[in-house]
C-alpha positions in Angstrom: 81.0 118.1 29.3 78.7 120.3 27.3 75.7 118.4 25.8 75.0 119.1 22.1 71.5 117.5 22.3 68.8 119.6 20.7 66.7 121.7 23.1 63.5 119.7 22.1 65.2 116.5 23.2 65.8 117.7 26.8 63.1 116.5 29.2 60.8 119.3 30.4 61.3 118.2 34.1 65.1 118.6 33.8 64.6 122.1 32.4 62.4 123.0 35.3 65.0 121.7 37.7 67.6 124.0 36.1 65.2 127.0 36.3 64.7 127.0 32.5 61.2 127.2 31.0 60.8 126.4 27.3 59.2 129.1 25.2 56.1 127.8 23.4 56.1 128.5 19.7 52.7 129.1 18.0 52.0 126.8 15.1 52.0 128.6 11.7 48.6 129.0 10.0 47.5 126.0 8.1 47.4 127.9 4.8 51.2 128.4 4.9 51.6 124.7 4.2 50.1 125.3 0.7 52.9 127.7 -0.4 55.6 126.5 -2.7 59.1 126.9 -1.1 60.2 129.4 -3.8 57.4 131.8 -2.8 57.5 131.4 1.0 59.4 134.7 1.4 57.2 136.8 -0.9 55.4 139.4 1.2 53.0 140.3 -1.6 51.9 136.7 -2.3 51.7 135.8 1.4 49.6 138.9 2.1 47.2 138.1 -0.7 46.8 134.5 0.4 46.4 135.4 4.1 43.7 138.0 3.1 41.9 135.4 1.0 42.0 132.9 3.8 40.5 135.4 6.2 37.7 136.1 3.7 36.7 132.4 3.2 37.6 131.0 6.6 35.4 127.8 6.7 35.7 127.3 10.5 32.2 128.7 11.2 30.7 126.5 8.5 32.5 123.4 9.7 31.4 124.1 13.3 27.8 124.5 12.1 27.9 121.4 10.0 29.3 119.4 13.0 26.7 120.7 15.4 23.6 120.5 13.1 24.3 117.5 11.0 27.4 115.4 11.9 26.8 115.1 15.7 23.6 113.1 16.2 23.2 114.4 19.8 22.9 118.0 18.6 21.7 117.6 15.0 18.3 119.1 14.1 15.9 119.1 11.2 17.5 117.9 8.0 20.6 116.7 9.9 18.4 114.2 11.8 16.6 113.2 8.5 20.1 112.3 7.1 20.9 110.2 10.2 17.5 108.5 9.8 18.3 107.5 6.3 21.7 106.2 7.5 20.3 103.9 10.2 17.1 103.1 8.3 14.2 104.7 10.2 11.7 107.4 9.0 10.6 110.5 10.9 7.1 109.9 9.5 4.9 107.3 11.2 1.6 105.9 10.0 -1.0 106.1 12.8 -4.4 104.5 12.6 -6.9 107.2 11.8 -10.2 105.4 11.1 -12.8 104.2 13.5 -15.1 101.2 12.9 -17.8 99.1 14.4 -16.3 96.6 16.9 -16.6 95.0 20.3 -15.5 95.7 23.8 -12.7 93.2 23.7 -11.0 95.3 21.0 -11.2 98.5 22.9 -7.9 100.2 23.8 -7.5 103.5 25.7 -5.0 105.1 23.2 -7.3 104.3 20.2 -10.6 105.1 22.0 -11.6 107.7 19.4 -10.1 106.0 16.3 -10.5 102.3 17.1 -13.5 100.1 17.5 -16.8 101.9 18.3 -20.2 100.8 19.7 -23.1 99.8 17.5 -24.6 102.8 15.6 -21.5 105.0 16.0 -19.2 103.8 13.2 -19.3 101.8 10.0 -18.1 98.2 9.5 -14.4 97.9 9.0 -13.3 98.0 5.3 -10.5 95.5 6.0 -7.7 98.1 5.7 -7.6 100.8 8.3 -6.9 104.3 7.0 -3.9 106.0 8.5 -2.6 109.5 9.0 1.0 110.5 8.8 2.6 111.9 11.9 6.0 113.6 11.9 8.1 113.0 15.0 9.7 116.1 16.7 13.5 116.4 16.7 13.8 115.0 20.2 11.5 112.1 19.6 13.2 111.3 16.3 16.7 111.5 17.8 15.8 109.0 20.5 14.3 106.6 17.8 17.4 107.0 15.6 19.7 106.1 18.5 17.5 103.0 19.4 17.5 102.0 15.7 21.3 102.4 15.5 21.6 100.1 18.5 19.2 97.6 17.0 21.2 97.5 13.8 24.3 96.1 15.7 22.4 94.1 18.2 22.0 90.3 18.3 18.3 90.9 19.0 18.2 88.4 21.8 15.5 88.9 24.5 17.9 90.9 26.8 19.0 93.0 23.8 15.4 93.8 22.9 14.6 94.6 26.5 17.5 97.1 26.5 16.1 98.7 23.3 12.6 98.9 24.9 14.0 100.6 28.0 15.9 103.1 25.9 12.8 104.1 24.0 10.0 103.9 26.6 11.3 104.1 30.1 12.4 107.7 30.0 10.3 110.9 29.9 10.5 112.7 26.6 8.1 115.4 27.8 5.3 114.4 25.5 4.4 110.7 25.7 3.7 108.4 28.6 6.6 106.3 29.9 7.3 103.3 32.1 8.5 99.8 32.3 8.7 98.0 29.0 9.9 94.5 28.2 9.4 91.5 25.8 8.0 88.1 26.8 9.1 85.1 24.8 5.9 83.1 24.2 7.7 80.2 22.5 6.8 78.9 19.0 8.5 81.8 17.3 6.1 84.3 18.9 6.6 87.0 21.6 4.7 89.7 23.2 5.8 93.3 23.7 4.5 94.5 27.2 4.3 98.1 28.2 3.5 98.7 31.9 1.7 102.0 31.0 -1.0 103.2 28.6 1.0 104.2 25.5 0.1 107.0 23.1 -0.9 106.2 19.5 2.6 107.4 18.4 4.3 104.8 20.7 2.0 102.1 19.4 3.0 103.0 15.9 6.7 102.9 16.9 6.2 99.3 18.0 4.1 98.2 15.1 5.1 100.3 12.1 8.5 102.0 12.6 10.6 98.9 11.8 12.8 99.5 14.8 11.6 96.6 17.0 11.9 93.1 15.5 9.2 90.7 14.8 9.7 86.9 15.1 10.1 85.0 11.9 7.2 82.7 11.1 4.4 83.4 13.5 3.4 86.6 15.2 4.1 89.4 17.7 1.6 91.0 19.9 1.5 94.3 21.9 0.1 94.3 25.5 -0.3 97.2 27.8 -2.3 98.3 30.8 
């Protein structure tokens, strides 16, 4: 008995068994879906619209938008600035830029030239340290954006914070030191960020000033490193 089933309803495997290969049909251009039915056979109108579509084809602009703005893994410049606004972290960090008279206990290697200085080499502290603005590079900023995005949806438990620290500090970005990083719960609503390497001033600012890493409510948070 002859089957009257449409060709598209016949399984492809059965066609192959019978030595029949379906002929692929190219999809019509998208712009043809915008033509009213009474004009879909007008060669003049179709030619005009096709020519216009070729002249303003947005595919290159869409591809550029996706690569430079929409896709955070490939976005650059202004695209990353937009992502920073979405997740809530700035490209600009405030880094301590003033030195002052202090004592050996306050010395840190990353701030050796801008932190506490020996007697006779710097004035007394004014109480509020002056800062300088530092703009992160695209690669540095992309990493911070991804960590901030993860922090936004994290429960910020100790294991979660440790995962954030590892993502930010345990991989080489080609510029800053890197190594083991974790948080220690000191109890009493206080904890300590510990970096098992000597961080750069930028990395110290990321911990203290970027707003990415949480601070316990009520008491304090400290930063410790080698």
